[in-house]
C-alpha positions in Angstrom: 41.1 22.7 33.4 43.9 22.4 30.8 44.2 24.8 27.9 44.0 23.5 24.3 47.4 24.1 22.6 50.1 22.2 20.8 51.5 20.9 24.1 48.2 19.7 25.5 47.4 16.0 25.6 43.9 14.7 25.1 44.6 11.1 25.7 42.6 8.4 24.1 41.5 5.7 26.6 44.1 3.1 27.0 44.4 -0.1 29.1 46.4 -0.4 32.4 47.6 -3.8 33.5 46.5 -4.3 37.1 47.0 -7.6 38.9 46.3 -9.6 35.7 43.3 -7.4 34.8 43.2 -4.8 32.0 41.3 -1.7 33.2 40.5 1.5 31.2 42.8 4.4 31.8 42.4 8.0 30.5 44.4 11.0 31.6 44.3 14.5 30.0 46.4 17.5 30.7 49.4 19.6 29.7 52.4 17.3 29.0 55.4 18.0 31.2 57.9 19.9 29.0 61.1 18.1 30.1 61.6 14.5 31.1 65.1 14.2 32.7 67.2 11.3 33.8 67.1 12.6 37.4 65.8 10.3 40.1 63.8 12.4 42.5 64.5 10.1 45.4 68.2 10.5 44.9 68.0 14.1 46.1 65.5 13.4 48.9 65.3 11.9 52.4 64.6 8.2 51.7 62.7 6.8 54.7 62.8 3.3 53.1 66.6 3.3 52.9 68.2 0.6 54.9 65.0 -1.4 55.3 64.4 -4.9 53.9 61.9 -3.4 51.5 64.0 -0.6 50.2 64.2 -2.2 46.7 60.5 -2.7 46.3 59.6 0.6 48.0 56.8 -0.9 50.1 56.0 -3.4 52.8 52.9 -4.9 54.4 53.3 -4.8 58.2 51.2 -5.8 61.2 48.7 -3.1 62.2 48.0 -1.7 65.6 47.1 -4.1 68.5 43.4 -5.3 68.2 41.8 -2.9 70.6 43.4 0.1 69.1 42.9 -1.1 65.5 39.2 -1.8 66.1 38.8 1.6 67.7 40.5 3.3 64.8 38.5 1.5 62.1 35.2 2.0 63.9 35.9 5.7 64.5 36.9 6.3 60.9 33.7 4.6 59.7 31.7 6.9 62.0 33.6 9.9 60.5 32.3 8.8 57.0 28.7 8.4 58.4 29.0 11.9 59.9 30.1 13.3 56.6 27.1 11.7 54.9 24.7 13.1 57.5 26.3 16.6 57.2 25.9 16.4 53.4 22.2 15.7 53.8 22.1 11.9 53.8 20.8 10.8 57.2 22.3 7.3 57.6 21.7 5.4 60.8 24.3 4.6 63.4 26.1 1.5 62.4 25.3 1.9 58.7 27.6 -0.4 56.7 29.9 2.0 54.9 30.7 -0.6 52.2 27.2 0.4 51.0 28.2 4.1 50.7 27.6 4.0 46.9 24.0 3.1 47.5 23.6 6.0 50.0 24.8 8.6 47.5 23.3 6.7 44.5 23.4 8.7 41.4 23.8 12.1 43.1 27.2 13.5 42.2 26.7 16.6 44.2 26.0 14.5 47.3 29.2 12.5 46.8 31.3 15.6 46.2 29.8 17.2 49.4 31.0 14.1 51.3 34.5 14.0 49.7 34.9 17.7 50.5 34.8 16.7 54.2 36.9 13.5 54.0 39.8 14.7 52.0 41.6 16.2 55.0 41.0 16.0 58.7 43.0 17.6 61.5 45.1 15.1 63.3 43.1 15.8 66.5 40.1 14.0 64.9 42.0 10.7 64.5 40.1 8.2 66.7 43.4 6.9 68.3 46.5 8.7 69.4 48.7 9.6 66.4 51.6 8.4 68.4 50.4 4.8 68.0 50.7 5.1 64.2 53.9 7.0 64.4 55.4 4.2 66.5 54.2 1.6 64.0 55.7 3.5 61.0 58.9 4.3 62.9 59.4 0.6 63.5 58.8 -0.2 59.8 61.3 2.4 58.7 63.9 1.8 61.4 63.9 5.4 62.4 61.6 7.8 64.2 58.9 9.6 62.2 56.0 11.8 63.0 52.7 12.7 61.3 53.6 16.3 60.7 54.4 17.9 57.4 57.2 20.4 57.8 56.9 21.5 54.2 53.5 23.1 54.8 53.4 23.0 58.6 50.3 20.8 59.0 49.2 17.6 60.6 46.3 15.9 58.8 44.9 12.5 57.7 42.7 11.5 54.8 39.8 9.1 54.2 39.8 7.8 50.7 36.4 6.7 49.4 36.4 4.7 46.2 33.0 3.5 44.9 32.9 0.3 42.8 33.3 0.9 39.0 33.6 4.7 39.5 36.6 6.9 38.7 37.1 7.9 42.4 40.8 7.0 42.6 43.7 9.2 41.7 45.5 8.7 38.4 48.8 6.9 38.3 51.3 9.3 39.9 54.1 9.9 42.4 53.1 12.0 45.4 56.6 13.5 45.3 55.6 15.3 42.0 54.1 17.8 44.5 57.0 19.2 46.5 54.9 19.4 49.7 54.8 15.6 49.9 58.6 15.0 49.4 60.8 13.4 52.1 57.9 11.4 53.5 56.6 7.9 53.9 53.0 6.9 53.3 50.5 4.4 54.8 47.4 2.8 53.4 45.3 1.3 56.2 42.1 -0.7 55.2 38.9 0.5 56.8 36.2 -1.2 54.8 35.8 -2.9 51.4 39.5 -3.2 50.8 40.1 -6.4 48.8 42.3 -7.9 46.2 40.0 -6.3 43.7 40.0 -2.8 45.2 43.0 -2.0 47.4 45.8 0.5 46.5 47.9 -0.4 43.5 51.5 0.5 42.9 54.5 -0.2 40.6 57.2 -2.0 42.7 60.7 -0.4 42.5 59.5 2.6 40.5 60.7 5.0 43.3 64.2 4.4 41.8 63.2 5.2 38.2 64.3 8.3 36.5 61.8 10.9 35.5 62.3 10.1 31.9 60.8 6.6 32.5 57.3 7.9 32.2 55.5 10.7 30.5 53.3 12.8 32.7 51.2 15.9 32.9 52.9 19.1 34.0 50.3 20.0 36.5 47.1 18.4 37.9 45.7 15.7 35.6 42.1 15.1 34.5 41.4 11.4 35.1 38.3 10.0 33.4 36.9 13.5 33.2 37.6 14.3 36.9 40.2 17.0 37.8 42.9 16.1 40.3 45.6 18.3 41.9 48.4 15.7 41.3 50.0 15.2 37.9 49.2 12.0 36.2 51.0 9.5 34.0 50.1 9.8 30.3 49.8 6.7 28.1 51.1 4.0 30.5 52.8 1.2 28.5 52.8 -2.5 29.1 56.0 -2.2 31.3 53.9 -0.6 34.0 52.6 -3.6 35.7 50.7 -2.6 38.8 50.2 -4.9 41.8 47.9 -4.7 44.8 49.8 -5.6 48.0 46.3 -6.0 49.5 46.9 -5.6 53.3 44.4 -7.6 55.4 42.2 -5.8 58.0 44.9 -6.3 60.6 47.8 -5.1 58.4 49.0 -1.8 57.0 50.7 -1.0 53.7 53.8 1.3 54.2 55.1 2.8 50.9 57.3 5.5 49.5 55.6 8.5 48.0 58.2 8.3 45.2 56.6 5.1 44.0 54.2 5.2 41.1 50.8 4.4 42.5 47.1 5.0 42.0 44.7 4.1 39.3 43.4 1.7 41.8 40.1 0.9 40.2 37.6 -0.6 42.6 36.5 -3.8 40.8 34.4 -5.1 43.7 31.0 -6.1 42.6 29.1 -4.2 45.3 31.4 -2.7 48.0 32.8 0.8 48.4 36.5 0.8 49.5 37.4 3.1 52.4 40.9 3.5 53.6 43.0 5.7 55.9 45.8 7.5 54.2 48.5 9.3 56.2 52.0 10.6 55.6 55.0 10.8 58.0 58.2 12.7 58.0 61.5 12.4 59.9 61.0 13.2 63.6 
């Protein structure tokens, strides 16, 4: 938690502009002391450089071939079911994971017990060979990449679970504010419940913005009362127009971790959004 002093920021709820909608946005935390004109990406390995999408910082590309894609999505769904069972919620085989929010209902401890399992998996638990996704992302970037983080010497993937109308998503942020995620490229792959009302949101072109363009917390932000490890943007202004690229089930969103992204409120009426999130570094 943040300490209360003259540099702390207890933000009043504001509105964030998201694909034509205005959604509540509240971030608290210690304000970063210095906002410089430095562009983080300028001193980094830019895996979007030289691509047709270098200016926007993201692209929606075809996913894996159907047999592999279906195996991946089915296997990831089963990982979430297994996490539910391990947490004490005995869902049946084939349980529709878009109903996840009904399974955990109003039991915050149950939800947290599930998320503790899904926030990082060893790459060996990926239902398809990691090389298949490495090839896909290498093609998008025009250079070889691998799903291995040399900054912390680990190879993992993440399942993001965002219930409808719950603050389960990260605050608006750059992954690159955490040094361990620099020099990478990210993917967002829909697993279930990913729609134009729930999929990942980002600010196109913001990977080239200087640090002075936004005000952020110095360390992990508290977003709608929930603590996160990543810093968060404070008081986003009208200029921060987020879009949802909204990849289809047979597509993947590839994007720079230097882009402002997050605050991807799930506005689905009755469907949890589940997605695969992975990062790749130069091979």
